[in-house]
N, C-alpha and C positions, 0 to 999 in steps of 0.2 A: 416067713416074712413077718417082721415085727410091725404091727399096726394097731391103731385104736379102733378102726372101723371094720365092718363086715368084710371078709375076703371078697375080692373083685374077680369075676370071671375074666379069663384072658381076652375074650371078645366082648365088647360092650356095644351099646347103641348110642351114638351121638345124636343130639336133638335138633341140629340145624334144619334138617329136612322137615321135621314136624313144626318148625317155625316158618315154613314156606320160603326157604332160601332158594333163589333162582326161579322157582316156579310154584304154582298153587298146588297144594295137596288137600284133597277133600277130608273132612273129619273122619269119615268112615275108613278111608285108606290109612290115615294116621293111626287110628285104633287098631286096624288089622295089622299094621306094621309092628306095633308093640306086642300084639298077641303072637305074631309069628316069631318075634325075638324070644318070647317066653318059651314057646314050643321048641325052639332051637337050643334051649338051655342057657340063653343069655340072662344074666342077673345083675348087670351093671348098666345103669341108664343115666345119661348126662344131659342137662338142659340149662337154660339161662333166661333171665328176664329179657335180655336183648333179643332173643330169637323170636321175631314176630311180635315184639312188644308184649310179651306174656303169652303168646299163642302156643308156643312149644310147652311151657310149663302147664298150661291149662289142659292140653291134650294128654300129656303124660299123666297128670293127676286123674283124668277121666279113665284112662286105660289101666292104671295100676291100682285104682281105689279098692278093688275087690281081691287083689292079690295079697297073700300073706306078707305082712310088712317085714318080718324078720328073715325073709328069704331072698331079698335083693338089696342092692346098694344103689342109692340115689344121690347124685350130686347136682348142685346148681351153683349160681354165681352171684357175686355182689359187686357193687361199684356203679351200677346204674339203677336208680329208683325210677318207678313208672308213675307219672302224674297223669290224671285224666285229661284227655284231649280228643275231641271228635273231629274227623273220623278215625284218627290214629296216625301216628308218625311212621311213614314208610322209610326205612333206612336200608340202603343197599348193603348187602346183596339180598335182603329180604323183600319180597314183593307184596306182602300183606301184613296187616298189623291189627291187634285188638285196639280199642279206643284209648290209647295212652301215648305219651311222649316220654323220651328217656332224659333223665337228669343225672349228670355225673355227681357221685358223692362217695369219696374214699375216706370218710371219717368213721370213727367207731360207732357213733349214733346212726350214721347212714347204713353201716353194715348190719346193725341190729334190726333196723326197720326193714331193710331189704330181705333179710331172712324171714322175718315175720310176714311180710307181704307175700313172699314166695310160698310159705306154708298155706296162706289163704288161697292162693291161686291153685296150688296143688291139691289142697284139701286132704293133706296127709299129716300124720302126727309128728314126724321129724324128718330132718335132712341129715344124711350121713356125712357128706363132704361139701364144704362151701369153698369155692375158688374166688379170689379177688380177680375180677375179669378185666382183661385188656390193659393192665397197668404196664405199658410197654412203649418203647420208642416208636414202633411202627404205627401205633394208634395216635400218639400225641405229638410226635415230632419234637420241636423245641420246647414244648410245654411238659414233656415227660418228667423232667426233674422236679418241676413244681408239684405235679400230682404224686410223684413218688415220695417227696418229703412229707406231704400230707398223710399218705398211707402209712409210712414207716415211723412217723414222729409221734409225739405224745397226743393221745386222743384220736389216733388214726386207725385205719382199717386193721393193721396187723395186731395192734393192742386189742381192738374189739374182737377179732377172731379168737385170740388166745382166751379172752374172757368168755366168749360164747362156748368154746370147747370145754373150759373148766366148769361151766354151768350145765353142761350136758345138752345144750340146745343143738349143737352140732357135735359130731364125733371127731372130725378132722378138718384141716383147712390147708390151703396153699394158694397158688396162683394159677390162673388159666390164661395163657399168653401164647404169642407166636414167636417170641424171641427168648434167647437163653439168658441174657444179662440180668433181667429182673429176678429170675429164679436164683441165680448165684447170689445176688445182693440180699434177697429175702432169707436165704439160708444163713448168711453171715450176720444178719441183723436181728433175726427173730427165730421162731421155732416152728416152721411149717412142716406138715407131715407128707404132703404129696403135691405134685404139680401136674397140670394138664398142659402139655406142650404140643402145640399144633405145627406140623410140617417141618420140624427141625431134625427129626431122627427118622429118616426114610432111605429108600434106595437112591434118592437124589441128593441127600445131604445128611451128614453125621456130625454136625457141630458139637452136640453135647458130650461126645466121647472125651474131648480135651479136658474139660474142667467140671461140668455139671454132674455127669454120671459118677465120677469118682467122689465128688463131695457128697452127693446123695448117699452113696454107699457108706461113706464115713459117718454121716449123720443119721442114718437109718430112715431116710426119706425115700419116696418112690415117685415114679413118673407114669402118667397115662399118656399114651401117644394119640394125639388128635391129628386129623388130616393125614392118615397114612398114605393116601394116594396123591398128596400135594394138590388139593382142590380138584381131584379127579384126573390129574395129568397121567399118573401111573396106571390108571384104568382106561386110558385112551382118550381123555379129554384134551382140550386146547388151552385150559387155564392152569396157571401155576401160582399158588399163593393169591388166588382171587383176581389175577390179572393175566392177560394174554402171555403165553410162554415165550421166552426169548430163544434165539437160535441155538445158543449153547445148551440150553435145557433140552431142546428137541434132539440135539446131537447125542447128549448123554442118554436120553431115553432110547434112542435108536440102537446104541451099543448094548443097552440092557435087553432090548427086544431081540437082538441077534443071538445073544447067549441063551435067552429063553427059548428061542426057536430051535437051536441046536440040541437042547436037552428036553424039548417037548413040555416046557413049563409055562403055565399061565402067569404072565408078569404081574397081574393084579394079585394073584395068590402069593407070589413071592414078596410083594410089597407089604401085604398084611402080616405075613409070618416073620419077616426080617425084624421089624421093630420089636415084636414081642419076645425075641430071643435074648435080649439083654436082661441080666438078673435084677436091675433096679426097675425095670418096666413091669408095672402091675397089669396093664391092659392096653389094648389098642381099640379105638372107637371110631370106625368109619360111620359116616352118616347114612341114613336110608330113609326114603320117603314112600316106600311101597313094600308089601310083603315079598314080592319077587326079588327086589333089590336086597332085602334083608337076608332071604334064604341064600342068595348067591354069595353074599359075604360070609355066611356061616359055612357054606361049602368050600369056599376058597381058603378059609382058615384051617379047615380040616384036611385038605387034599395033601397027599404025600408028594414031597418034592425030593428028588434024588440028591444025595450029598455032593455028587460031582458038579451039580449046577452051582451050589454055593461056593465050592472051591474054585470053580471057574471065574466067578465074580471077583473073588479075592485075587486070583492069579492075574487077571486082566486089569487090576487096579480100580475096579468099579465099586468095591467096598474096601475100607482100610483094614490092614492086617489085625488091628486090635479090636475090631467089631466082632462080638460073639455071633456065631452063625447058628441057625436052627439045627438042633440035633447034637451040638457040641456040649460037652459037660461043662457047666459053669458053677461057680460058688454062689449059693443063694445070698441075696442081700439081707 
């Protein structure tokens, strides 16, 4: 795997839970979750200023401060600066916040300040990967083109990221988004190393197979799979992409459950392992807000799944024929 940053473990820890997404997590539980991740061999941790208005970054910094810095990979995000505001801006789906409000800024100067601010909150010496956060149509609707032009144009975030990488302040950069289109455009317009793509390559959806993954392989870029359970839907929840699931999504999940039941497979385990099987995928990062949740994810990632199950998914049209399946020989990216 050609990359500028420290190799990523196949299973990482996403930081939304440490930012109090959906429910409150005590500081002690957040610290114990990161400790449990370390004990499970996880060495990739992802966070963002957006998660709890700095809360997730603060907790990761506290938990990782005494860990050997050259033994793990840390990513955070840019695009939202945090400005002081009491008592703090609660932004759904996060239920708590540090005393800050979010300010959108996709300029090169904003990127530099964001990275510097994140280093202060983390109290760590450097960041391995910085993702331009939520530069996506699902976030901005009709305003997306306006923000994309700022980020991709002169004096924008892409230019700033390339400069920060050249200076060694970050080791790699990319986009952290929920849609494929911005990743394709960034690959064609600039020189990103890696993408954090949430919810788009799962047992529910495989959109990146058409264009993004082939272009990543051609350009030597990689992908981290965020939201491998589609907002918890594949692990038994009722939400899909942060909204109540639709009837068609329930029907698709029911078909997956029927195949899983026939083969004695935990669907959540299959969901985790499926995304990581593609050669351009560097890691999958489910969120966790407790040590128990973290240990369950680690167990699910390691459990043996019979090849007959994967073939059944392919035979029944539940995964496309071109999707690599766990256990199949693939050409490394």
